[in-house]
C-alpha positions in Angstrom: 0.0 0.0 0.0 2.8 2.4 0.9 5.2 3.6 -1.8 7.9 4.7 0.7 8.3 8.0 -1.2 8.7 10.7 1.4 5.7 13.0 1.3 6.9 15.2 4.2 10.6 15.6 5.0 11.9 18.0 7.7 15.6 18.6 8.4 17.2 20.6 11.2 14.1 22.5 12.3 14.7 25.1 15.0 12.1 27.5 16.3 12.2 29.9 19.3 9.9 32.5 20.7 12.1 34.9 22.6 14.2 33.0 25.0 12.0 29.9 24.7 13.3 27.2 22.4 10.2 25.3 21.1 11.8 23.1 18.4 15.4 22.0 18.6 17.0 20.3 15.6 13.9 18.3 14.6 14.1 15.9 11.7 11.4 13.5 10.4 10.0 11.7 7.4 6.4 10.8 6.6 6.0 8.5 3.7 3.4 8.8 1.0 0.1 7.2 2.1 1.0 6.9 5.8 -1.2 7.8 8.7 1.1 9.1 11.4 0.3 10.4 14.8 2.4 13.0 16.6 2.2 12.6 20.3 3.7 14.5 23.3 2.8 16.5 26.4 1.4 20.0 26.2 4.1 22.5 25.3 6.3 19.8 23.7 6.2 21.7 20.3 3.7 19.6 18.4 1.5 22.4 17.2 4.4 24.6 16.3 5.9 21.7 14.3 2.6 21.0 12.5 2.2 24.7 11.6 5.7 24.8 10.2 5.1 21.6 8.2 1.9 23.1 7.0 3.6 26.3 5.9 1.6 28.4 8.3 4.8 29.4 10.1 8.4 29.4 9.2 11.4 27.9 11.1 14.3 29.9 12.4 16.5 27.4 10.7 16.0 24.2 8.7 14.2 22.9 5.6 10.8 21.4 4.9 10.1 19.4 1.8 6.6 18.5 0.8 6.2 16.3 -2.3 9.9 17.0 -3.0 9.3 20.8 -3.1 11.4 22.7 -0.6 8.6 24.9 0.6 10.8 26.9 3.0 12.3 28.5 -0.1 9.1 29.5 -1.8 8.0 33.2 -1.9 4.7 34.2 -0.2 2.6 34.0 -3.4 3.9 30.6 -4.5 3.6 29.3 -0.9 0.0 30.3 -0.7 -0.8 28.6 -4.0 1.1 25.5 -2.9 -0.7 25.4 0.4 -4.2 25.7 -1.2 -3.5 23.0 -3.7 -1.6 20.5 -1.6 -2.4 20.7 2.1 -5.7 20.2 3.9 -6.1 21.2 7.6 -8.4 19.9 10.3 -8.3 21.7 13.7 -9.6 20.8 17.1 -12.6 23.1 16.6 -14.3 22.9 13.3 -14.3 26.7 12.5 -17.2 26.3 10.2 -18.9 29.5 9.1 -22.3 29.6 10.9 -24.2 31.4 8.2 -23.4 28.8 5.5 -24.7 25.3 5.0 -22.6 22.1 5.2 -22.0 21.9 1.5 -21.2 25.6 1.3 -18.6 25.4 4.1 -16.9 22.5 2.2 -17.1 24.3 -1.1 -15.7 27.6 -0.1 -11.9 26.7 -0.5 -12.7 25.3 -4.0 -14.5 28.5 -5.0 -11.6 30.6 -3.6 -9.3 28.5 -5.8 -11.4 29.4 -8.9 -13.8 26.5 -9.2 -17.3 27.4 -10.5 -20.1 27.3 -7.8 -22.0 24.5 -9.5 -18.9 22.3 -9.8 -17.9 23.1 -6.2 -21.3 22.1 -5.0 -21.3 18.8 -6.8 -17.8 18.0 -5.4 -18.9 19.1 -1.9 -21.9 16.9 -2.0 -19.8 13.9 -3.1 -17.5 14.6 -0.1 -20.5 14.8 2.2 -21.5 11.4 1.0 -18.0 10.1 1.6 -18.0 11.3 5.2 -21.5 10.0 5.8 -23.4 13.2 5.8 -25.3 13.2 2.5 -28.5 14.0 4.3 -27.0 17.1 6.0 -26.0 19.1 2.9 -28.3 22.0 3.6 -28.0 22.1 7.4 -26.0 24.9 9.0 -23.5 24.2 11.7 -26.0 25.2 14.5 -28.2 22.3 13.2 -25.4 19.7 13.4 -23.8 17.8 16.2 -20.2 18.3 17.2 -19.2 15.1 15.5 -21.1 16.1 12.3 -19.5 19.5 12.3 -16.1 17.9 12.5 -16.9 15.6 9.6 -17.9 18.6 7.5 -14.5 20.1 8.5 -12.8 16.9 7.2 -14.7 17.2 4.0 -13.6 20.8 3.7 -10.0 19.8 4.1 -10.4 17.4 1.1 -12.2 19.7 -1.4 -9.0 20.7 -3.3 -7.7 17.1 -3.5 -4.7 17.8 -1.2 -1.9 15.2 -1.0 -1.4 15.9 2.7 -3.8 16.3 5.6 -2.6 17.9 8.8 -4.8 17.5 11.8 -4.3 19.2 15.2 -6.2 17.4 17.9 -9.1 16.9 15.5 -11.1 14.9 18.1 -10.1 16.8 21.2 -13.6 18.4 21.6 -15.5 15.2 20.9 -16.8 12.4 23.0 -15.1 9.0 22.8 -17.5 7.5 20.3 -17.4 10.5 17.9 -13.6 10.6 18.3 -13.3 6.9 17.3 -15.5 7.5 14.3 -13.3 10.4 13.1 -10.1 8.4 13.3 -11.8 5.5 11.5 -12.8 8.0 8.9 -9.2 9.1 8.4 -8.2 5.5 7.8 -11.1 5.0 5.3 -10.1 8.2 3.4 -6.4 7.0 3.2 -7.6 3.7 1.8 -10.0 5.3 -0.7 -8.2 8.5 -1.7 -4.5 7.9 -0.8 -3.9 11.0 1.3 -1.0 11.2 3.8 -2.1 12.1 7.3 -0.1 13.6 10.2 -2.4 13.9 13.3 -1.6 15.4 16.7 -3.5 13.6 19.4 -3.2 13.1 23.2 -5.3 10.0 23.0 -3.0 7.0 23.1 -5.7 4.6 22.1 -6.5 6.6 19.0 -2.8 7.1 18.3 -2.3 3.3 18.1 -4.7 3.2 15.2 -2.1 5.1 13.1 0.6 3.3 11.1 3.1 4.6 13.6 3.5 7.3 16.2 6.2 10.0 16.4 6.9 11.2 19.9 8.1 14.7 20.6 9.5 15.8 24.0 11.0 19.1 24.9 11.2 20.2 21.3 13.0 17.1 20.1 11.9 13.9 18.4 12.1 11.2 21.0 14.0 8.0 20.1 
């Protein structure tokens, strides 16, 4: 199933905020098609690392390669284009826009990228079917459960066919049953669509569902 072609490669990543060193010479590989969990205590540097890998932040030193592109060398315009086309994000809280329906929330990134509204709607509705919410297309976030909102957020992360999905505690605000369903959904999506997932989670049971777990401690990758 796995091709063993690095989809994410980081080398020598350092990041500090003032006197606080958050990441200290971090290096890692995530292979194409892997589901990898990133585990560690609060303050260990997980979110900062995920933001750097997702091009939302820049390291003080080091290089990040995504699909063999050294994204740490791209200018702002090229980086924004690369991010929109290649990376999907799922956060702890769904951040859906309350005035829009489920399909509209999913479709917005595609329309921003230039897709026609009708085409974006068809694709969004297909994704709603994939995440098990085909009957919720016209419901607004206030009419959905927490687990359903997070499934919509997963659909939104997939709308532009990204190769990489980065998730920061995507089940942290959910009960155990909904959390399990979201992680099972990630595995299903990897199987059906071939995406690469890097997921921050404090839940060891859920982390064990991944292909492997990378542990980070005090800003370093633990052996």
